[in-house]
C-alpha positions as CSV (number, residue, x, y, z in Angstrom):
1,M,131.8,-112.1,160.8
2,L,134.4,-111.3,158.2
3,A,134.8,-107.7,157.1
4,G,134.2,-106.8,153.5
5,S,137.0,-107.4,150.9
6,G,135.4,-106.1,147.7
7,K,137.5,-102.9,147.9
8,R,140.2,-104.4,150.1
9,H,143.7,-103.8,148.7
10,V,146.7,-105.4,150.5
11,L,150.2,-104.0,150.0
12,F,153.2,-106.3,150.7
13,L,156.5,-104.8,151.7
14,Q,159.7,-106.8,152.6
15,G,159.2,-110.4,153.8
16,T,161.5,-113.2,154.9
17,G,164.2,-114.9,152.9
18,S,161.5,-117.2,151.4
19,L,158.5,-117.2,149.1
20,F,156.0,-116.9,152.0
21,F,154.7,-113.4,151.2
22,W,154.3,-114.3,147.5
23,R,152.3,-117.4,148.4
24,L,150.2,-115.5,151.0
25,S,149.4,-113.0,148.3
26,K,148.2,-115.8,146.0
27,S,145.9,-117.1,148.9
28,L,144.5,-113.6,149.3
29,I,143.9,-113.3,145.5
30,S,142.0,-116.6,145.6
31,A,139.8,-115.0,148.3
32,G,139.0,-112.1,146.0
33,V,141.4,-109.6,147.5
34,K,143.6,-107.3,145.3
35,T,147.3,-107.3,146.2
36,S,150.3,-105.2,145.4
37,K,154.0,-105.3,146.1
38,I,156.7,-102.6,146.5
39,R,160.3,-103.8,146.2
40,F,163.4,-102.0,147.5
41,C,166.2,-104.2,146.3
42,F,166.8,-107.0,143.9
43,S,166.3,-109.6,146.6
44,D,162.8,-108.5,147.0
45,K,162.3,-109.4,143.4
46,F,164.1,-112.7,143.9
47,F,161.6,-113.8,146.5
48,W,158.6,-112.3,144.7
49,P,158.5,-114.2,141.3
50,S,155.8,-112.0,139.8
51,K,156.1,-109.4,137.0
52,I,153.6,-107.2,138.8
53,D,155.3,-105.0,141.4
54,T,156.4,-101.4,142.0
55,R,160.1,-100.5,142.3
56,F,161.1,-97.9,144.9
57,K,164.6,-96.8,143.9
58,A,165.0,-93.4,145.5
59,K,166.6,-92.4,148.8
60,L,165.1,-93.4,152.1
61,S,164.4,-89.7,152.9
62,T,161.8,-89.7,150.1
63,W,160.1,-92.9,151.2
64,E,157.5,-91.4,153.5
65,G,156.1,-89.1,150.8
66,F,156.2,-91.8,148.2
67,L,154.4,-94.2,150.3
68,S,151.7,-91.7,151.4
69,N,150.9,-90.9,147.8
70,Y,151.0,-94.6,146.9
71,L,148.6,-95.6,149.7
72,I,146.1,-92.9,148.8
73,T,146.2,-93.2,145.0
74,Q,146.0,-97.0,145.1
75,G,143.4,-97.2,147.8
76,I,145.5,-99.5,150.0
77,S,143.6,-100.8,153.0
78,D,146.2,-103.1,154.6
79,I,150.0,-103.4,154.7
80,V,151.7,-106.7,155.3
81,L,155.4,-106.7,156.3
82,F,158.0,-108.7,158.2
83,S,159.6,-107.0,161.3
84,D,158.4,-103.5,162.1
85,S,161.9,-102.3,163.0
86,R,163.5,-102.2,159.5
87,P,164.1,-98.7,158.3
88,Y,161.5,-98.7,155.5
89,H,159.0,-100.5,157.7
90,K,159.2,-98.1,160.7
91,I,158.2,-95.3,158.3
92,A,155.5,-97.5,156.7
93,V,153.9,-98.2,160.1
94,K,153.9,-94.4,160.9
95,V,152.3,-93.5,157.6
96,A,149.8,-96.3,157.8
97,K,148.6,-95.2,161.2
98,T,148.2,-91.6,160.0
99,L,146.0,-92.7,157.1
100,G,144.0,-95.4,159.0
101,V,145.5,-98.3,157.1
102,N,145.9,-101.6,158.8
103,V,149.4,-103.0,159.4
104,F,149.9,-106.7,159.8
105,V,153.4,-107.6,161.1
106,F,155.0,-111.0,160.8
107,E,157.9,-112.1,162.9
108,N,159.6,-115.4,163.9
109,G,157.5,-117.1,166.5
110,Y,157.3,-115.9,170.1
111,L,157.2,-119.7,170.7
112,R,159.5,-122.2,169.1
113,P,159.6,-124.3,167.1
114,N,156.9,-124.4,164.3
115,W,155.1,-121.2,165.2
116,I,155.2,-117.8,163.4
117,T,154.1,-114.5,164.9
118,M,151.4,-112.3,163.2
119,E,150.1,-109.2,165.0
120,M,148.1,-106.2,163.9
121,G,149.9,-102.9,164.7
122,G,153.4,-104.2,165.8
123,V,155.5,-106.9,167.4
124,N,157.9,-107.2,170.3
125,G,158.2,-103.8,171.9
126,R,155.4,-102.4,169.8
127,S,153.0,-105.3,170.3
128,P,149.4,-104.5,171.5
129,F,149.5,-107.7,173.6
130,P,148.4,-107.0,177.2
131,K,151.0,-106.1,179.8
132,T,149.4,-107.3,182.9
133,M,148.3,-110.8,184.1
134,E,144.8,-109.5,184.7
135,E,144.4,-108.5,181.1
136,I,146.1,-111.6,179.9
137,S,143.7,-113.8,181.9
138,T,140.7,-112.1,180.3
139,L,142.2,-112.6,176.8
140,A,143.0,-116.2,177.6
141,A,139.4,-116.9,178.5
142,K,138.4,-115.6,175.1
143,H,140.7,-118.2,173.5
144,E,139.7,-121.0,175.8
145,H,139.2,-123.4,172.9
146,A,142.1,-122.3,170.8
147,D,144.3,-125.1,169.6
148,Q,147.6,-125.0,171.7
149,T,149.4,-127.6,169.7
150,P,152.0,-126.7,167.1
151,I,152.0,-128.4,163.7
152,S,154.2,-131.5,163.8
153,L,157.0,-130.8,161.4
154,Q,160.4,-132.4,160.8
155,P,163.2,-130.5,162.7
156,V,165.2,-128.1,160.5
157,N,168.9,-127.8,160.8
158,P,169.8,-124.2,161.9
159,F,172.2,-123.8,158.9
160,R,169.4,-124.8,156.4
161,Q,167.0,-122.4,158.2
162,H,169.5,-119.6,157.6
163,I,170.0,-120.3,153.9
164,G,167.1,-118.0,152.7
165,D,168.4,-115.0,154.7
166,T,171.9,-115.6,153.5
167,M,170.7,-115.7,149.9
168,F,168.8,-112.5,150.5
169,H,171.9,-110.6,151.5
170,A,174.2,-112.3,149.0
171,V,171.9,-111.3,146.1
172,N,171.8,-107.7,147.3
173,F,175.6,-107.6,147.6
174,W,176.0,-108.6,143.9
175,T,173.2,-106.4,142.6
176,K,173.8,-103.1,144.6
177,F,174.1,-101.2,141.3
178,Y,170.4,-102.0,140.6
179,H,169.2,-100.3,143.8
180,P,172.1,-97.9,144.6
181,Y,170.1,-96.0,147.4
182,Y,168.8,-99.1,149.1
183,E,169.5,-99.1,152.9
184,N,169.9,-102.6,154.2
185,F,168.2,-103.5,157.5
186,R,171.3,-105.5,158.5
187,K,174.5,-103.5,158.8
188,T,176.8,-106.3,157.7
189,Y,179.2,-107.1,154.9
190,A,178.8,-110.1,152.7
191,L,182.5,-111.0,152.7
192,K,182.6,-110.9,156.5
193,E,179.5,-113.1,156.6
194,L,181.1,-115.6,154.1
195,Y,184.4,-115.6,156.1
196,G,182.5,-116.2,159.4
197,W,180.4,-119.1,158.0
198,T,183.4,-120.7,156.4
199,K,185.3,-120.6,159.6
200,R,182.4,-122.0,161.5
201,L,182.1,-124.8,159.0
202,F,185.6,-126.0,159.9
203,Q,185.5,-125.3,163.6
204,H,182.0,-126.2,164.6
205,R,182.5,-130.0,165.2
206,R,185.5,-129.4,167.5
207,K,183.7,-126.6,169.5
208,A,180.5,-128.7,169.8
209,K,182.6,-131.6,171.2
210,R,184.1,-129.3,173.8
211,S,180.7,-128.0,174.7
212,E,179.4,-131.5,175.1
213,Q,182.2,-132.3,177.5
214,A,181.6,-129.1,179.5
215,V,177.9,-129.9,179.9
216,K,178.6,-133.5,181.1
217,K,181.0,-132.1,183.7
218,L,178.4,-129.6,184.9
219,L,175.8,-132.3,185.3
220,K,178.2,-134.8,186.8
221,N,179.5,-132.4,189.5
222,K,175.9,-131.2,190.1
223,N,177.1,-127.6,189.9
224,D,174.5,-124.9,190.5
225,F,174.5,-122.7,187.3
226,F,172.7,-119.8,185.7
227,L,172.2,-119.7,182.0
228,F,172.7,-116.6,179.7
229,P,172.0,-117.4,176.0
230,L,173.5,-114.9,173.6
231,Q,171.5,-113.1,170.9
232,L,172.6,-112.1,167.5
233,E,174.3,-108.7,167.1
234,S,171.9,-107.9,164.2
235,D,168.8,-108.8,166.4
236,Y,166.4,-105.9,166.4
237,Q,165.2,-107.0,169.9
238,L,168.7,-106.1,171.0
239,L,169.1,-103.0,168.9
240,V,165.6,-101.5,169.4
241,D,164.1,-103.1,172.5
242,S,167.0,-103.0,174.9
243,K,169.4,-100.5,176.5
244,F,172.4,-102.4,175.3
245,S,174.5,-101.2,172.3
246,S,175.9,-104.7,171.6
247,V,176.0,-108.3,172.9
248,L,179.4,-107.6,174.4
249,N,177.9,-104.6,176.3
250,A,175.2,-106.9,177.8
251,C,177.7,-109.6,178.5
252,D,179.9,-107.2,180.5
253,E,177.0,-106.0,182.7
254,I,175.8,-109.5,183.4
255,V,179.2,-111.0,184.2
256,S,180.0,-108.0,186.4
257,S,176.8,-108.4,188.4
258,F,177.4,-112.2,188.7
259,A,181.0,-111.6,190.0
260,K,179.8,-109.1,192.7
261,H,176.5,-110.7,193.9
262,S,176.4,-114.4,193.2
263,K,177.3,-117.3,195.5
264,K,181.0,-118.3,195.1
265,A,180.0,-121.8,194.2
266,D,177.7,-120.8,191.4
267,I,178.6,-121.0,187.7
268,L,177.4,-118.8,184.8
269,V,176.9,-120.7,181.6
270,I,177.0,-118.5,178.5
271,K,175.7,-120.2,175.3
272,N,176.2,-119.0,171.8
273,H,173.3,-118.3,169.4
274,P,172.8,-121.3,167.0
275,L,172.7,-118.9,164.0
276,D,175.8,-116.9,164.9
277,N,178.1,-116.6,161.9
278,N,181.3,-117.1,164.0
279,Y,182.9,-113.9,162.6
280,T,183.3,-112.7,166.2
281,N,185.1,-115.3,168.5
282,W,182.5,-115.1,171.3
283,E,184.3,-117.8,173.3
284,K,187.4,-115.6,173.5
285,Q,185.4,-112.4,174.2
286,V,183.5,-114.2,177.1
287,Q,186.8,-115.5,178.5
288,K,188.3,-111.9,178.4
289,C,185.2,-110.5,180.1
290,A,185.2,-113.2,182.8
291,F,188.9,-112.7,183.5
292,R,188.4,-108.9,183.7
293,H,185.8,-109.4,186.4
294,G,187.8,-112.0,188.3
295,V,185.5,-115.0,187.6
296,A,187.3,-116.8,184.8
297,N,187.0,-120.1,186.7
298,R,183.2,-119.6,187.2
299,V,182.1,-118.8,183.7
300,V,181.6,-121.6,181.1
301,F,181.1,-120.9,177.4
302,L,179.1,-123.3,175.3
303,E,179.1,-123.1,171.5
304,T,176.2,-125.5,171.4
305,A,174.1,-127.6,173.7
306,H,170.7,-129.2,174.2
307,N,168.5,-126.4,175.4
308,P,165.9,-128.5,177.3
309,T,168.8,-130.2,179.3
310,L,170.2,-126.8,180.3
311,L,166.8,-125.4,181.2
312,D,165.9,-128.5,183.3
313,N,169.1,-128.2,185.3
314,A,169.8,-124.5,185.6
315,K,169.1,-122.5,188.7
316,G,167.8,-119.6,186.6
317,M,168.2,-117.8,183.3
318,V,169.2,-114.2,182.4
319,T,168.2,-112.9,179.0
320,I,168.0,-109.5,177.3
321,N,164.8,-110.5,175.5
322,S,165.5,-113.7,173.6
323,T,162.7,-116.1,172.6
324,M,164.6,-118.5,174.8
325,G,162.7,-116.7,177.5
326,T,159.4,-118.5,176.7
327,S,161.3,-121.8,176.8
328,A,162.6,-121.0,180.3
329,L,159.1,-120.2,181.4
330,H,157.8,-123.5,180.0
331,H,160.4,-125.2,182.2
332,D,159.2,-123.1,185.3
333,L,162.7,-121.6,185.4
334,P,163.3,-118.3,187.3
335,L,163.9,-115.7,184.6
336,C,165.5,-112.3,184.8
337,V,164.7,-110.1,181.7
338,L,166.9,-107.0,181.0
339,G,165.1,-105.7,177.9
340,N,161.6,-105.1,176.5
341,A,160.0,-108.5,175.9
342,I,156.4,-109.6,175.4
343,Y,156.8,-112.0,178.4
344,N,158.3,-109.4,180.7
345,I,155.2,-109.4,183.0
346,D,154.8,-109.4,186.8
347,G,154.0,-112.9,187.9
348,L,156.1,-114.5,185.1
349,V,159.6,-113.0,185.6
350,H,161.8,-112.0,188.4
351,E,161.1,-108.4,189.3
352,D,163.8,-107.5,191.9
353,G,166.6,-106.7,189.5
354,L,169.7,-108.5,188.2
355,D,171.9,-108.2,191.4
356,Q,169.2,-109.8,193.6
357,F,168.5,-112.5,191.0
358,W,171.7,-114.4,191.7
359,L,170.8,-114.9,195.4
360,N,167.1,-115.1,195.3
361,P,165.8,-116.1,191.8
362,I,162.0,-116.0,191.8
363,A,160.2,-118.6,189.7
364,P,157.0,-117.9,187.7
365,E,153.8,-117.9,189.7
366,K,152.0,-121.2,189.4
367,G,149.6,-121.3,186.4
368,C,150.7,-117.9,185.1
369,Y,152.6,-119.3,182.1
370,K,149.8,-121.6,181.1
371,T,147.4,-118.6,181.0
372,F,150.0,-116.5,179.2
373,K,150.7,-119.1,176.6
374,R,147.0,-119.6,175.9
375,A,146.4,-115.9,175.4
376,L,149.7,-115.5,173.3
377,I,148.8,-118.4,170.9
378,G,145.2,-117.3,170.5
379,Q,146.1,-113.7,169.8
380,T,149.5,-113.7,168.1
381,Q,150.7,-117.2,167.0
382,I,150.0,-119.2,163.8
383,P,151.3,-122.8,163.6
384,G,153.7,-123.4,160.7
385,R,156.9,-122.1,159.0
386,F,157.7,-119.4,156.6
387,S,159.1,-122.0,154.3
388,T,155.8,-123.9,153.9
389,S,155.0,-124.3,150.2
390,D,151.6,-125.9,150.4
391,L,148.9,-123.2,149.9
392,D,146.4,-125.5,151.6
393,A,148.5,-125.4,154.8
394,S,146.8,-123.8,157.8
395,V,149.6,-121.1,158.0
396,Y,148.2,-119.5,154.9
397,I,144.5,-120.1,155.7
398,R,144.8,-118.7,159.1
399,S,146.9,-115.7,157.9
400,V,144.3,-114.8,155.3
401,T,141.4,-115.4,157.8
402,K,143.1,-113.1,160.3
403,I,143.4,-110.3,157.7
404,L,139.8,-110.7,156.5
405,S,138.5,-110.8,160.0
406,T,139.3,-107.1,160.5
407,T,137.5,-104.0,159.3
408,F,139.3,-101.8,156.9
409,R,139.4,-98.4,155.4
410,P,141.1,-97.8,152.1
411,A,143.6,-94.8,152.4
412,G,141.9,-91.6,151.6
413,L,138.4,-92.7,152.5
414,N,136.6,-91.9,155.7
415,A,134.1,-94.7,156.2
416,L,134.9,-98.1,157.5
417,A,134.0,-101.0,155.2
418,T,131.5,-103.2,157.0
419,R,129.9,-105.2,154.2
420,P,129.8,-108.9,155.3
421,Y,132.0,-111.1,153.2
422,E,132.3,-114.8,152.9
423,L,135.7,-116.4,152.3
424,K,136.2,-117.7,148.8
425,L,139.2,-119.8,149.6
426,D,139.2,-123.3,148.2
427,H,140.2,-124.6,151.6
428,T,138.5,-125.9,154.6
429,E,137.0,-123.1,156.6
430,L,138.2,-122.5,160.1
431,S,135.9,-122.4,163.1
432,K,135.8,-119.9,166.0
433,T,137.6,-122.5,168.1
434,D,140.8,-121.8,166.1
435,G,141.2,-118.6,168.1
436,I,141.3,-116.5,164.9
437,L,137.8,-115.4,164.2
438,P,136.2,-112.9,166.7
439,A,133.4,-114.1,168.8
440,E,129.9,-113.0,167.8
């Protein structure tokens, strides 16, 4: 049964480089829910084409007090945001928990492609998702009938996928005067980004050809190889949910361990992230690292490659906490995780440490990933993309349903709202088999 929405008031903070939050707000309004928006920079306005919003233009140090007052005076019951690791969002989650306000966090999908993540309370290292297979099995049973199939959508070129985020930062760069105290969640410079992407544009085809030849050689010679996919330097999973200070720091530790503990015939394949802006020459950095540890002839760098082909033929994969981890598990590939990841669970991943992984990579226990995936989809995943424009799409219907399926307490009030409420969406209603509505 859905919780009451008569006094429900949903506050939106920063979203993705798309109109997703604005469209989600329209879906909530059509369900009879009041919504508000706080913007921190001009790009927030750019991706929220509405005249109704509140501008926060002071220093970050005043944000906590401002938000506390806003939540109470406006009777906010729920906050919706993207990524709980951004500076303003970390504070917002803290304030919301103090006042008993729900927080719904969106992120890129734990599963790829065509999934998005939506969790109540936090994502990644702050996710409430169970940490043991016993708990996960119980949760999977509750979602026994949940649809496990992603929506069939046309593949999106990685460059096009990145356009929205690029626009977000570009707009901020040219409008800094409008929000002089705004603290960007990505510590980067627009001109460096532009330089990197321009360089990549001219070099990518040549590098991709070289990578293709390297993969063919690996497969032809039937080399035993381990895979290490790089993550972005700006990835909060690296910055917040791992011990590493940089990608290079992680690369150095992994290559060092490989040099000391792996079989002499094994090869380490290091693959670049598809959305890396190419400002840092990772091929050169990897070569330097391999040479420093005496394994220059046993480390192969790939700018690009077909991931399923690599995963089907690799001996194992090492990751900090990349979403490539779930792809590796899907292929029953032994996986060594060095950071805090939602899939870093006994039974799924190698637990004997990196040094032992090279000699004795332990594959996932049979059936564990299937159970994990069922629970993960039922609890945290919604099929679709942030770029979906059709308000009748299930990504909006399910998001709204998930919000309205929770009890709420407007900030400043003591009693939970429990009045039954029937969805007013002009869309097809979802059934309990969708894995969204709680069982009666």
